[in-house]
N, C-alpha and C positions, 0 to 999 in steps of 0.2 A: 322478128320481135324487136320492139323499140328499145333502144339503148339509152340510158340516162347516165349522168355523171355521178349518181349516188351509188356508193358501195356499202352494202349492209354487213358484209363480212370483212373484218379488219385484220384477221390473222388466220393462218392455217395450222393444222396439227399434223406432224409427220407420223405415219404409222410404222415406217421402217420394216423390220422383220418381227413385228409383234406377234405374228402367227406361230412363232416358235419360242415361247417364253423360257423354256428350260435351257435354251441354247444362248440366251442373251449374253451371259458373262463370257462364255467361250468365244462368241462372235466378237465381243468387245476386245478381248485380249488379242485375238487374231488380227482384227482390223487395225488396232493400235500398233501392233508390232510391224505390220506391213507398212503402215503410214510413216512411222518413225524411220524405218530402214529406207524407205523411198526418199524422205527428206534428206537423210544423211548421205545416201548414195548420189543423188543428183547434185547436192551441194558440193560433194567431194569432186565430182567431174568438173563443175564450174571452176572450183579452186585450182585444180590441176591444169586446166586449159589456160587460166589466167597467169599462173605462176611459171609455166614452162614455155620458153620462147620457141622451142621446136614444134609446139602444138599450135602455133599461131598461123594455121592454114585454114582454107575454107571448110574442109571436112570437120575440123574440130571446133571451128567457130559456129558452124551449124549445130554441132553436138552440144556445145555450151548453151545455145539458144533453146534447144530441145529440152535440156535438163532444167533450165530456168523456167520454161513453160510448164514442165511436168510438176514442179513444186507448187505452182499456183493452181494448176488444173486439178490436182488432187485435193488441195486445201479448200477449194470452192465447195466441195461436197462432203469430204470425210469427217470433219468435225461434227456436223449434224448427224451423220451416220453413227458416230461413236456415242453421241448424246442419246439417240433412240435406243441404244443397247443398255443404257443405264437408267433411263427415266421413261415412265409410261406416257408422259405428256411433254413433247418437244414442239415448241411453236416457232413460227416465223411470220412476220408481218407480210401483208400483201405486197407492199412496195419492196420489202426485202426479198420476197420470193421472185418478183420480176427481175430484180437486180442479180440474184443468183442465177436465174435462167440466162440472162444476157452474158454474164462473165463465163459461165460454164460453156455455153455454145460458142462464144467468141474464141475461147482458148481451144476448144475442140476443132473449130474451123482452122485456126492458126496451125494446129498440129498437122492437120491434113495437108495443108499447103506446104508446110515445112518438110514433111516427109517426102513430098513430091520433089521439092527442091534438092533435098539430100540425095535422092535417087538420081536426079539429073547430074549432080556433082560427081557421083560415082561413074555415071555413064560417060561423061566427058573425060574423066581421069583414066578410064580403062579403054574406051573406044577411040579417043582422040588425044592421046597423051602429049603429042607434040604441040597441040594447040591449047593445052589445059591452062597454062599461065596467062594466055590471052583471053580465053573464054570465061575463066573463073579467077579473075584478078581479085585483089582485096576489095577494090571499089565495087565490082560486080557482086561479090560475096555479101558485102554490107547492104547493097541495094536489094538483093534477094531476101536477106534476113528481115530488113525493114518492111519490104513488100508483103512478106508472109504475115507479119503482125498487123499491118494496116488492113490487108485484105480480110484476115480472120475477124478483126473487130468490126469491120463494116458489114460483113455477111448477115449477122442476125439482127441488125438495127431495126429494119422494118417489121419483122415478126414481133420483136420485143415491144415496139410502139403499139402495135395492134393488141397485144396481150395486156398491156397496161391500161387499155381502154375497155377491157372486158368488165362485166359486172359479176360479182360473186355473192350469191344470196343464200348459200348453204346447200348441202352440208359443207363442212370445212376441213374434213380429214383427207390428207393427201396420202394415197396408198403407195408411198415411195419413201426414200430417205433423202431426196432432194427434189427441187422444183423442175422436174422433167416436163416436157410439153404435153404429152397425153394425159397425165394425171391432172394438170392444170385445166385443160379443156373440159374434163369430166365434171369439174366443180363449177364451171361458169354457167350462169343462167342467161347469158347472151348467145346470140347466134355466132358460133365459132367456125362456120364453114370456110369463110375467107381466110382467117388466120391459120387454120389447119392446112388448107390447100397451099398457102404461101409458105408456111413452115416446112411442109413436106417437100415442096419444090426446091426451096433453098438448100435444105439439108441434102437432098438427093443430088443436086447439081454440084455442090461443094465436095461431097464424099465421092461420088462416082467419077467426076472429072479428075480430081487429084489421084484417085485410085488407078484410073486408066493411064494417066501420065506416069505414075510410079511404076506400074507393071510394064508399060512400054519401055521405060528406061532399063528395067531389069531384064526384060526380054532381049533387048539388044546387047546387054552385058553378057548374058548367057551365051548368045550366039557368037559373040567375040571370043569368049573363053573357050568354047568348043573348037574354034579355029586355031587356037594356039598349038604349036607343034610340041612343045615341051610339057610333059606331065607335071613337072614341078612348077612350071610357070602357071599352068591351069589351076593347080591347088593353091598357090600363093595368091593369085588374082581373085579367085572365088572367095577366099577367106576375108578379103578386104570389104566385101559387100554382104557376106552371109549374115553378119550381125544386124545390118540394116534391114535385110529381108525378113529376119525373125521378128523384129519389132513391127514391121509393116503388116505381116501376116496376122499377128495377134490383134493389133489395133483395128485394122480395117475389117477383119472377120467379125469382130463383135459389134462395131458401130453400123456396119451394113445390115447385120441381122436386126439391130435395134431400130434403125431410122429409115432404111430404104425399103419401106413396105407401106401398104395402105393403113391409115390410122385405125380403121375398123378392125384390123387384125391384131391389135395390141392386147397382150396378156400381161396383167400387172405382176403376177408372181414370176413368170419367166423374165419379164422386163427388169425386175429388181436384181435377179441373179445375174443376168447378162451385164447389167450396169456395174456390178462389182468388178467385173473383169476390166472394163475400160476406165473406171473411176479409181480403182484401188490397185489392181494387179499390174496393169500396163505401166504406170509410172514407176513401179519397182523393177519391172523387167528391163526397162531402158538402161539404168546404171549397171545392173547385174550383167547383162549381155556385153555392154561396151567395156566394162572393166575386166571381165573374165576372159573375153575372146580377143581383145585388142592389145597387141604387143606394145604399141606406142604408149598407150595410156598406162599400162602396167610398168613399163620402163620409166616413164616420167614420175610415177608414184614412188617407185623404189629409189629413184634419184633424189627426190625431195626428202624421203625418210632418211637416206644416208646423209644428206646435207644437214638436216636438223640434228641427227645424232652427233655429227662432228661438232656442230655449234654448241650443243649442251656439254659435250666432253671437254671442249676448250674452256667453256665457262666454269665448269666445276673445277678444272685444274687451276684456274686463277685464284680460287679460294683455298 
């Protein structure tokens, strides 16, 4: 089909979860609560890492990056999701839709790479502790962090350019709560074979390669833990990476289900439900797991609270 530069549709309408009108208010309250808790939890982690000098190590620098990423990752989609729960008509311009697509998949790719880097960090710390300071110096840590962001934001550039060149002639209702790839392709009156194939290839390469690298690191960690003679040492060592593995399992499990499959197999209803897990739930799971299971973070938080308490007591006493 011949493609022209003329676009007849200038905006899309999100359908969200309109198929369950009686649950809209309940869904709004639930999604808003999770979203606010996610913002507060991830902001708290960033604050603690920046304020406590004992947490200025590669593991917590990566954690701070992950928390910063999660704030914007969930903010890219949840506001529109909340709007669809309150209003019957929620629109987004075509250019806004393409922009949302790019930033959502950029941050998704960044998270994949960052989780692989964090797994490698734990692998070096546990399997090669004597070489850790050399292999994971502050300079190397910052290079890994920057590389994750750069690589993540480069990955979806070509698919995004091709999507921006598509024609949309109607209908204009997106059967989703954000501009995901398959719902966009369904609305295009252009030939989408090339962009679908490229998008599927890019997402599969990024997701599967980072997943395999992550699992390879954890596989070697588990093997090393098993070889430890002391039961207490095994328990302590495993606890340092158990939180990472929990986040990895939840995140990769949902995105592999959603994106590592032929486009023809896409089911919109299932797709929306699965999207809630990696768009809404996972950004909250990150701070919950790291704050509830990590002794260093809890210790730093209690230390900060104690310092602030002393500060205010002294200030009140002056008056």
